Every structure is written in C-alpha cells, then in structure tokens.
C-alpha positions as CSV (number, residue, x, y, z in Angstrom):
1,X,1.2,-8.2,27.7
2,X,3.7,-6.3,25.6
3,X,5.5,-3.5,27.3
4,X,8.2,-1.1,26.0
5,X,11.7,-0.1,27.2
6,X,13.5,2.9,25.9
7,X,17.2,2.2,26.0
8,X,19.9,4.7,26.7
9,X,20.6,4.9,23.0
10,X,17.0,6.0,22.5
11,X,15.7,2.9,20.9
12,X,12.2,1.7,22.0
13,X,12.1,-2.0,22.2
14,X,9.1,-4.3,22.9
15,X,9.3,-7.0,25.6
16,X,7.2,-9.4,27.6
17,X,8.3,-10.4,31.1
18,X,7.1,-12.9,33.6
19,X,8.0,-12.6,37.2
20,X,9.1,-15.8,39.0
21,X,11.9,-17.7,40.6
22,X,15.5,-17.4,39.5
23,X,17.7,-17.8,37.8
24,X,15.5,-16.2,35.2
25,X,15.6,-17.2,31.5
26,X,16.1,-14.6,28.7
27,X,15.3,-15.6,25.1
28,X,17.5,-14.0,22.5
29,X,15.9,-14.4,19.0
30,X,17.5,-14.6,15.6
31,X,18.1,-12.4,12.6
32,X,14.8,-10.9,11.4
33,X,12.8,-13.1,13.9
34,X,10.7,-11.8,16.7
35,X,9.4,-12.8,20.2
36,X,6.2,-14.3,18.7
37,X,8.1,-17.2,17.2
38,X,7.4,-20.8,18.2
39,X,10.5,-21.2,20.4
40,X,9.9,-17.9,22.3
41,X,6.2,-18.7,22.8
42,X,7.0,-22.3,23.9
43,X,9.5,-21.1,26.4
44,X,7.1,-18.4,27.7
45,X,4.5,-21.1,28.4
46,X,7.0,-23.4,30.0
47,X,8.3,-20.6,32.3
48,X,4.8,-19.7,33.3
49,X,4.0,-23.3,34.2
50,X,7.3,-23.6,36.1
51,X,6.9,-20.2,37.9
52,X,10.3,-19.2,36.5
53,X,11.2,-15.6,35.7
54,X,11.3,-15.1,31.9
55,X,12.0,-12.3,29.4
56,X,11.6,-12.2,25.7
57,X,12.0,-9.0,23.6
58,X,12.3,-7.8,20.0
59,X,15.6,-6.1,18.9
60,X,15.2,-2.7,17.4
61,X,13.9,-3.0,13.8
62,X,12.4,-6.4,14.7
63,X,8.8,-7.4,15.5
64,X,7.0,-4.8,17.6
65,X,10.0,-2.7,18.4
66,X,10.6,0.7,16.8
67,X,13.1,1.3,14.0
68,X,13.8,-0.1,10.5
69,X,15.6,-3.4,10.2
70,X,18.0,-2.1,7.6
71,X,19.2,0.6,10.0
72,X,20.4,-2.0,12.6
73,X,23.6,-3.9,13.1
74,X,25.0,-6.5,15.5
75,X,26.3,-3.9,17.9
76,X,22.9,-2.2,18.1
77,X,21.1,-5.5,18.8
78,X,23.7,-6.6,21.3
79,X,23.2,-3.2,23.0
80,X,19.4,-3.8,23.0
81,X,20.0,-7.2,24.7
82,X,22.3,-5.7,27.3
83,X,19.8,-2.9,28.0
84,X,17.0,-5.4,28.4
85,X,18.9,-7.7,30.7
86,X,20.1,-4.7,32.8
87,X,16.8,-3.0,33.2
88,X,14.3,-5.9,33.2
89,X,16.0,-8.8,35.1
90,X,17.4,-9.3,38.5
91,X,20.5,-11.4,39.2
92,X,22.3,-13.8,37.0
93,X,20.2,-15.1,34.0
94,X,20.2,-18.2,31.8
95,X,20.5,-16.9,28.2
96,X,18.8,-18.9,25.5
97,X,20.2,-17.7,22.2
98,X,18.8,-18.9,18.8
99,X,20.9,-18.4,15.6
100,X,22.0,-14.8,15.7
101,X,20.8,-14.8,19.4
102,X,23.6,-17.3,20.0
103,X,26.1,-14.7,18.8
104,X,24.4,-12.0,20.9
105,X,24.6,-14.3,23.9
106,X,28.3,-14.9,23.4
107,X,28.8,-11.1,23.2
108,X,26.9,-10.8,26.5
109,X,29.2,-13.5,28.0
110,X,32.1,-11.3,27.1
111,X,30.5,-8.0,28.2
112,X,28.6,-8.9,31.4
113,X,29.7,-12.3,32.6
114,X,28.6,-11.6,36.1
115,X,24.9,-11.4,34.9
116,X,25.0,-14.9,33.3
117,X,24.2,-18.1,35.2
118,X,24.2,-20.4,32.2
119,X,23.9,-20.5,28.4
120,X,21.9,-22.5,25.9
121,X,22.4,-21.9,22.2
122,X,20.2,-23.2,19.4
123,X,21.9,-23.3,16.0
124,X,24.3,-20.6,17.2
125,X,25.6,-18.4,14.4
126,X,28.5,-16.4,15.7
127,X,30.3,-14.2,13.2
128,X,27.7,-15.0,10.5
129,X,27.9,-11.6,8.8
130,X,31.6,-12.4,7.9
131,X,31.7,-16.2,7.6
132,X,28.3,-16.5,6.1
133,X,27.2,-13.4,4.2
134,X,30.6,-11.8,3.2
135,X,32.2,-15.1,2.5
136,X,29.3,-16.0,0.2
137,X,29.2,-12.8,-1.8
138,X,30.3,-12.7,-5.4
139,X,32.8,-10.2,-6.6
140,X,29.9,-8.2,-8.1
141,X,27.9,-8.2,-4.8
142,X,31.0,-7.0,-3.0
143,X,31.4,-4.2,-5.5
144,X,27.7,-3.2,-5.2
145,X,27.9,-3.2,-1.4
146,X,31.0,-1.0,-1.4
147,X,29.6,1.5,-4.0
148,X,25.9,1.6,-3.1
149,X,26.0,0.8,0.6
150,X,23.7,-2.2,0.4
151,X,23.0,-5.3,-1.6
152,X,19.7,-7.2,-2.0
153,X,19.6,-11.0,-1.7
154,X,16.7,-13.2,-2.7
155,X,14.8,-14.6,0.3
156,X,12.7,-17.7,0.7
157,X,10.6,-15.7,3.1
158,X,9.3,-13.2,0.6
159,X,10.8,-9.7,0.0
160,X,14.5,-9.6,-0.8
161,X,16.9,-9.4,2.1
162,X,18.7,-6.0,2.2
163,X,22.2,-6.3,3.7
164,X,24.0,-3.0,4.4
165,X,27.7,-2.2,4.4
166,X,27.2,-1.0,8.0
167,X,26.0,-4.5,9.0
168,X,29.0,-6.2,7.4
169,X,31.6,-3.7,8.7
170,X,30.1,-3.6,12.2
171,X,30.0,-7.4,12.3
172,X,33.8,-7.4,11.9
173,X,34.0,-5.4,15.1
174,X,31.8,-7.9,17.0
175,X,33.6,-11.2,16.1
176,X,33.9,-13.7,18.9
177,X,35.8,-16.5,17.2
178,X,38.9,-14.3,16.7
179,X,40.0,-14.1,20.3
180,X,39.7,-16.2,23.5
181,X,36.2,-16.7,24.8
182,X,35.8,-18.2,28.3
183,X,32.4,-19.4,29.4
184,X,32.7,-20.1,33.2
185,X,29.1,-21.4,33.6
186,X,27.1,-24.3,32.3
187,X,26.9,-24.2,28.5
188,X,24.7,-26.4,26.3
189,X,24.8,-26.0,22.5
190,X,22.0,-27.6,20.4
191,X,22.5,-28.1,16.6
192,X,20.5,-29.9,13.9
193,X,22.4,-31.9,11.3
194,X,20.0,-30.8,8.6
195,X,20.5,-27.1,9.2
196,X,21.0,-25.4,5.8
197,X,21.8,-22.0,7.3
198,X,24.3,-22.9,10.1
199,X,26.5,-25.8,9.2
200,X,27.3,-28.5,11.8
201,X,31.0,-27.4,11.3
202,X,30.2,-24.0,12.8
203,X,28.9,-25.7,16.0
204,X,32.1,-27.8,16.1
205,X,34.2,-24.7,15.6
206,X,32.5,-23.0,18.5
207,X,32.8,-26.0,20.7
208,X,36.6,-26.1,20.0
209,X,37.0,-22.4,20.4
210,X,35.4,-21.7,23.8
211,X,36.9,-22.6,27.1
212,X,34.9,-23.7,30.1
213,X,34.5,-26.6,32.6
214,X,30.9,-27.5,31.7
215,X,30.4,-27.1,27.9
216,X,28.5,-29.7,25.8
217,X,27.2,-29.9,22.2
218,X,24.2,-32.0,21.3
219,X,23.6,-32.8,17.6
220,X,20.0,-33.7,16.6
221,X,20.0,-35.8,13.4
222,X,17.5,-34.4,10.9
223,X,16.7,-31.2,12.7
224,X,16.7,-28.1,10.5
225,X,17.5,-24.5,11.4
226,X,14.1,-23.7,12.8
227,X,14.6,-26.3,15.5
228,X,10.9,-26.0,16.3
229,X,9.5,-29.5,16.0
230,X,7.7,-30.8,19.2
231,X,10.8,-33.0,19.9
232,X,13.2,-30.1,19.4
233,X,11.1,-27.8,21.6
234,X,11.0,-30.5,24.3
235,X,14.8,-30.8,24.1
236,X,15.3,-27.1,24.5
237,X,13.2,-27.1,27.7
238,X,14.9,-30.2,29.0
239,X,18.3,-28.6,28.3
240,X,17.4,-25.4,30.1
241,X,16.3,-27.6,33.1
242,X,19.7,-29.3,33.0
243,X,21.5,-25.9,33.1
244,X,19.3,-24.8,36.0
245,X,20.4,-27.9,37.9
246,X,24.1,-27.2,37.2
247,X,24.1,-23.5,37.9
248,X,26.5,-22.6,40.7
249,X,24.8,-21.0,43.6
C-alpha cells in the first residue's frame, strides 16, 4: 500500500514499506523512473519472501509523489532519500541504487555513513548531469540553456526531456568524483556492457575512484541500461544476499 511522507522541506513523497528483519534494503530509483519499475517490484517481492525490511519511494516530481519533475534537482532528490531513510527505516540499511539512484546512494554514503550497512549499485551514474548532459550539449544548446533556463532534448520514451539550468548548476554542487569518497562497508557494483546510457568506462572510473576494503565490480556481457532481464534481476538479488552476508555486525 502506498503511503506518503512530508519531508522537512515540505515535499510530499510516496513510499511503500515492508517491515522485517534487518539490515533493511532501500531501493533508490533512477532519473524519471518510479517505484513501480521492474527492479523495484522484483526486490519488493524478494524482500517479502525473505521477511526482510524493505523501502521503495518516489522522489518528488517522480511517480506518485507530489511536484513537477522539471522543478527538481539532484540536491532535492538526495534530500528526499535522506528524509525517507531517516523517517522510515531503523538502523543501518543496504542501499540499492539504480542509475541516478547510484549517484544518490553515494551522496548518502558521504552524508550519513552511519546509516549504511552496504551498497549495491546498478549502472550507477554519478555526476551524469555534468559528464553526460552538459558534456554532450552543443554550443547552441548551452546558449539556449543559459538564456532561457531550460533546453528540450528528444526522448525515446515519448515527450521531449526538459533539462533546466538549475538541474545542471546544482549537479555541479553534488559531484562525487571530484573529491575522495570512502565506502567503509561492502560495495557491489553491477554494470551491463551493452548499456548505451552509462558507459562501462564510468563504472571503471567509479571503481578506481572510491576507497574501501570490500568493493567489487561485476560486468554483465550484453546487459543494457534497464538491467531488468530475469537473469539480471536474479543477479541483483544474489548480490544483495552477498552484501547481507558480508555486513559487519
């Protein structure tokens, strides 16, 4: 059942929570995705069968949460995640971050490391507003963004994607690859080699950048950005189980 949390910032975000044993699992979705996606639903069903505490939610402007997507930025969505973890979970959690959720999970590792028992990323996209969107803009798109405050990009999912100057400028304040990033808990990174949105080189960059005693990257040949085939979903669950076994008590 969907419930709602009003954050200290006044944003009303939708969530679904399962009670169970810890450490709990928190799913952090991607850019313009929601908690009804195949990975979130699969993990909910797995957690229910395992009797494990589980939380999934929609960032503001996403899914069933209030707000317009175009009004949001990385800092807002990270604040939503922090509010949800703080208000809706008990004790250290295993964060499972997909795409943008991987970036959000790394921001949580920096902001609230005491609340994180382990980390699983799926096609993590840290700093993508800068190294993906901004780096890919033409001179004309950069001019339009500066003068008009937004730029429209064609999208394979239907309506054009509206990117705002606020999103880009805020993204520069949330970068994680520009300073040391220690991950003192089990970390497993999953990445498909056929991902056209997040290159394998980004996964390698992240692996090289972070420090930690238990950090591993798994490449899946032929897997795309969705990482939602039955085999990929099984791998995500198995990877979470491995992290659970390696969590420090």
